[in-house]
C-alpha positions as CSV (number, residue, x, y, z in Angstrom):
1,X,-16.1,-17.2,67.2
2,X,-16.2,-16.7,63.6
3,X,-13.4,-18.0,61.1
4,X,-11.6,-15.7,60.1
5,X,-9.8,-16.3,56.5
6,X,-7.2,-12.7,56.9
7,X,-7.0,-12.6,61.0
8,X,-6.0,-14.4,63.7
9,X,-8.9,-14.0,66.6
10,X,-7.2,-15.5,69.9
11,X,-8.9,-14.1,73.5
12,X,-5.8,-14.0,76.3
13,X,-4.8,-12.4,79.4
14,X,-8.1,-10.4,79.9
15,X,-7.8,-9.3,76.0
16,X,-8.3,-10.4,72.3
17,X,-4.8,-10.2,69.8
18,X,-6.1,-10.0,66.6
19,X,-3.7,-10.0,64.2
20,X,-3.5,-9.0,61.0
21,X,-2.6,-12.9,58.9
22,X,-1.5,-12.0,55.1
23,X,2.1,-12.6,55.8
24,X,2.9,-14.0,52.0
25,X,2.0,-10.1,51.3
26,X,3.0,-8.4,54.2
27,X,-0.4,-8.3,55.4
28,X,-1.5,-6.3,52.9
29,X,-5.0,-4.2,53.1
30,X,-7.1,-5.7,51.5
31,X,-11.3,-5.5,51.5
32,X,-11.4,-8.9,53.0
33,X,-8.8,-8.0,55.6
34,X,-10.7,-4.7,56.5
35,X,-13.9,-6.2,57.0
36,X,-13.2,-9.0,58.6
37,X,-11.5,-6.6,61.1
38,X,-14.4,-4.7,61.2
39,X,-16.4,-7.8,62.3
40,X,-13.6,-8.5,64.7
41,X,-13.9,-5.7,66.6
42,X,-17.7,-5.4,66.7
43,X,-17.4,-9.6,68.0
44,X,-14.6,-7.9,70.9
45,X,-17.2,-5.3,71.4
46,X,-19.8,-6.7,72.5
47,X,-18.0,-9.8,74.5
48,X,-17.5,-9.1,78.3
49,X,-14.6,-11.1,79.1
50,X,-12.6,-8.9,76.7
51,X,-11.2,-5.4,78.5
52,X,-9.0,-4.3,75.6
53,X,-7.7,-5.1,72.2
54,X,-4.3,-5.9,71.0
55,X,-4.1,-5.3,67.1
56,X,-0.8,-6.9,65.2
57,X,0.6,-7.9,62.3
58,X,1.4,-11.5,61.4
59,X,5.3,-12.7,60.6
60,X,7.2,-9.8,62.7
61,X,5.5,-6.5,60.4
62,X,2.6,-5.1,61.2
63,X,1.7,-4.6,57.8
64,X,2.6,-2.2,54.3
65,X,-0.6,-0.3,53.9
66,X,-2.9,-0.9,51.1
67,X,-2.3,-3.8,48.6
68,X,-1.5,-2.5,44.9
69,X,-0.5,-5.6,43.8
70,X,-4.2,-5.7,42.0
71,X,-3.8,-1.4,41.1
72,X,-5.7,0.6,43.1
73,X,-9.5,0.1,42.1
74,X,-10.6,3.9,42.9
75,X,-7.6,5.7,40.7
76,X,-7.0,2.5,38.3
77,X,-6.5,5.2,35.3
78,X,-3.4,7.0,35.5
79,X,-4.3,10.3,34.0
80,X,-7.3,12.3,33.0
81,X,-10.9,11.2,33.2
82,X,-11.9,8.2,32.2
83,X,-13.6,8.2,28.9
84,X,-17.4,8.4,29.3
85,X,-16.7,9.8,33.0
86,X,-16.6,13.2,34.6
87,X,-14.2,15.2,36.8
88,X,-16.9,15.9,39.6
89,X,-18.2,12.1,38.7
90,X,-14.6,10.7,39.9
91,X,-14.1,13.1,42.5
92,X,-17.4,11.9,44.6
93,X,-16.9,8.6,43.8
94,X,-13.2,8.7,45.4
95,X,-14.2,10.7,48.3
96,X,-17.3,8.1,49.1
97,X,-15.1,5.3,49.1
98,X,-12.8,7.7,51.6
99,X,-15.4,8.0,53.6
100,X,-16.7,5.0,53.2
101,X,-13.5,2.4,54.0
102,X,-11.0,5.1,55.9
103,X,-12.7,7.5,57.7
104,X,-15.8,5.9,59.0
105,X,-13.7,3.0,60.3
106,X,-11.5,5.7,61.8
107,X,-14.0,7.0,63.7
108,X,-15.3,3.8,64.8
109,X,-12.6,2.9,65.8
110,X,-11.6,6.3,67.6
111,X,-14.8,5.9,69.8
112,X,-14.6,2.2,70.6
113,X,-15.5,1.8,74.1
114,X,-12.5,-1.3,75.1
115,X,-8.5,0.2,74.8
116,X,-7.3,-0.6,71.3
117,X,-3.5,-1.4,71.7
118,X,-1.2,-1.0,68.7
119,X,1.3,-3.3,68.6
120,X,3.7,-2.6,65.4
121,X,6.9,-4.5,64.4
122,X,8.7,-4.2,61.5
123,X,6.9,-2.2,58.0
124,X,4.0,0.3,59.2
125,X,2.9,2.1,56.4
126,X,0.3,4.4,54.5
127,X,-3.3,3.4,55.9
128,X,-1.4,0.7,57.8
129,X,0.1,3.7,60.1
130,X,-3.0,5.3,60.7
131,X,-4.4,1.9,61.9
132,X,-1.8,1.9,64.2
133,X,-2.3,5.6,65.0
134,X,-5.3,5.5,65.8
135,X,-5.4,2.5,68.3
136,X,-6.1,4.5,71.7
137,X,-2.3,3.3,72.9
138,X,0.8,2.3,70.6
139,X,3.5,0.2,71.6
140,X,6.3,-0.2,68.9
141,X,8.8,-2.6,68.9
142,X,12.4,-1.1,68.3
143,X,12.6,-2.7,64.7
144,X,9.2,-0.8,63.7
145,X,8.8,1.5,61.1
146,X,6.4,3.9,60.1
147,X,5.9,5.7,56.9
148,X,3.0,7.2,54.3
149,X,5.1,6.3,51.0
150,X,1.8,6.6,48.8
151,X,1.9,10.2,48.7
152,X,5.1,9.8,46.6
153,X,3.0,7.8,44.0
154,X,-0.1,10.7,44.5
155,X,-1.7,9.9,47.3
156,X,-2.5,11.6,50.9
157,X,-1.3,12.2,54.1
158,X,-3.8,11.4,56.8
159,X,-4.5,14.4,59.7
160,X,-4.0,11.9,62.6
161,X,-0.4,12.2,62.0
162,X,-0.9,16.1,62.4
163,X,-2.7,15.6,65.9
164,X,-0.2,12.9,67.4
165,X,3.0,14.4,65.9
166,X,2.4,18.0,65.7
167,X,2.5,20.1,62.7
168,X,6.3,20.5,62.2
169,X,7.2,17.3,62.7
170,X,4.2,15.9,60.7
171,X,5.1,17.8,57.7
172,X,8.7,16.9,57.9
173,X,7.6,13.6,57.2
174,X,3.9,13.9,55.0
175,X,5.5,15.8,52.3
176,X,8.3,13.4,51.5
177,X,6.7,10.0,52.5
178,X,10.2,9.7,54.4
179,X,10.5,6.7,56.9
180,X,10.3,7.2,60.6
181,X,12.2,4.8,63.1
182,X,10.7,3.7,66.4
183,X,13.1,6.0,68.8
184,X,12.1,8.8,66.2
185,X,8.5,7.8,66.3
186,X,8.3,8.2,70.1
187,X,10.4,11.4,69.9
188,X,7.7,13.0,67.9
189,X,4.5,11.6,69.6
190,X,3.6,8.8,67.7
191,X,4.0,6.2,69.9
192,X,4.3,5.5,73.7
193,X,6.6,3.2,74.2
194,X,9.6,1.3,72.3
195,X,10.5,-2.0,73.5
196,X,12.4,-5.3,72.1
197,X,10.6,-7.0,69.4
198,X,10.6,-10.7,71.5
199,X,8.8,-8.2,74.5
200,X,6.4,-6.5,72.4
201,X,2.7,-8.9,72.8
202,X,3.6,-9.1,76.4
203,X,4.6,-5.9,77.2
204,X,1.0,-4.8,75.3
205,X,-1.1,-7.9,78.1
206,X,0.6,-6.8,80.9
207,X,-0.9,-3.3,79.6
208,X,-4.2,-4.6,79.5
209,X,-3.7,-7.0,82.6
210,X,-3.7,-3.4,84.5
211,X,-6.9,-2.1,82.7
212,X,-8.6,-5.7,83.9
213,X,-8.4,-4.0,87.6
214,X,-10.3,-1.0,87.1
215,X,-14.5,-1.2,86.6
216,X,-15.0,-1.2,82.8
217,X,-17.6,1.3,83.1
218,X,-14.9,3.4,84.4
219,X,-12.3,2.4,81.2
220,X,-15.2,3.2,78.9
221,X,-16.0,6.8,80.7
222,X,-11.9,8.1,80.2
223,X,-11.8,6.7,76.8
224,X,-15.5,8.8,75.9
225,X,-13.3,11.8,77.7
226,X,-10.2,11.9,75.4
227,X,-11.4,11.1,72.2
228,X,-15.0,13.0,72.6
229,X,-12.9,16.1,73.4
230,X,-10.7,16.1,70.9
231,X,-14.1,15.4,68.6
232,X,-15.1,18.5,70.0
233,X,-11.9,20.3,69.2
234,X,-12.4,19.4,66.1
235,X,-11.0,16.4,65.2
236,X,-13.9,15.1,63.7
237,X,-14.1,18.3,60.9
238,X,-10.2,17.9,60.5
239,X,-10.8,13.9,59.6
240,X,-14.5,15.1,57.6
241,X,-12.4,17.7,55.4
242,X,-9.6,14.8,55.0
243,X,-12.0,12.8,53.6
244,X,-12.4,16.1,50.8
245,X,-9.2,16.1,50.2
246,X,-7.6,12.8,49.9
247,X,-10.0,12.7,46.8
248,X,-8.1,16.0,45.0
249,X,-4.8,14.4,45.9
250,X,-5.7,11.2,44.5
251,X,-6.6,13.1,41.3
252,X,-3.1,14.4,40.8
253,X,-1.8,11.9,38.9
254,X,1.0,14.0,36.3
255,X,2.4,11.6,33.7
256,X,6.0,13.4,34.2
257,X,5.2,12.2,38.2
258,X,3.6,8.7,36.8
259,X,4.2,7.3,33.8
260,X,7.8,5.7,34.5
261,X,6.3,4.5,38.0
262,X,3.4,2.5,35.8
263,X,5.8,1.3,33.5
264,X,8.2,-0.5,36.0
265,X,5.0,-2.1,37.2
266,X,3.8,-3.7,34.0
267,X,7.6,-4.8,33.4
268,X,8.5,-5.9,37.0
269,X,5.2,-6.1,39.5
270,X,5.1,-4.8,42.9
271,X,9.0,-4.6,43.3
272,X,9.4,-3.1,39.9
273,X,7.0,-0.2,40.9
274,X,7.7,0.9,44.6
275,X,12.0,0.1,43.6
276,X,11.3,3.6,41.2
277,X,9.6,5.3,43.1
278,X,11.2,5.5,46.3
279,X,15.1,5.3,44.7
280,X,15.3,9.3,44.6
281,X,14.4,9.4,48.3
282,X,17.5,7.5,49.4
283,X,19.3,7.6,51.5
284,X,16.0,8.3,54.1
285,X,17.1,10.4,57.0
286,X,15.8,7.8,59.4
287,X,14.3,3.7,58.8
288,X,16.1,1.2,57.7
289,X,17.1,2.4,54.2
290,X,18.7,5.2,56.3
291,X,22.6,6.1,55.8
292,X,24.6,5.3,58.4
293,X,26.5,7.4,60.3
294,X,30.4,7.0,60.4
């Protein structure tokens, strides 16, 4: 077993619990964490004792998404094209990074031969929402909050929201970056089940134990029937186009929408950046910042 630094890897109850483990950063996903998660999934795939993977986050939070504390290395320049570069070069660079870091990993998890169960509590935002929703089964704690707030500072949604929630529901949240609480996520089809937070992992591993009563070859084949069928219906093509359009979305940096955010970040760090970005959207229809009904 590998000595991981940003995740925890714990075999139990016919499965393995993989925990995103950067609690001081709310499990924000940097390259080290992504790489270790890749390695952990590959390790679990070849272990015959592991019948399913449960994926969760440490300290009661799944993940706030991509780590933006050091800036976005793909679009570190705020507006226009960097001196000495070209639009084509920047577009290709961003698209290739998305194909490698997002699309490649999504397809690997989607075609994984063992069930991956997302156990989501607390924040599950941006790229972390894509990770949780591309799990084969997603079970949410009653405090879970999904969302794609990166849209608000010029970034892309992911087609997995459309596939699971449907066209109109997905657009309601993908055009604004608004939050989705656990009950709304269940209503629109993002998750399978909502359970009390203190029962989340037990519920997930109870499902793993039920899976373990079925021959592994049968489970693998039935996973393939579902995932391959959706790919044949166009999911792979949609995700491939997603990577192309994601590059365009991340090139949509306009001074009138972004300068005040960059200024806030320089003065007060990530917290100030997020406060400036999200303030115009309050109150949100769902989630912890929603306006309470009277």
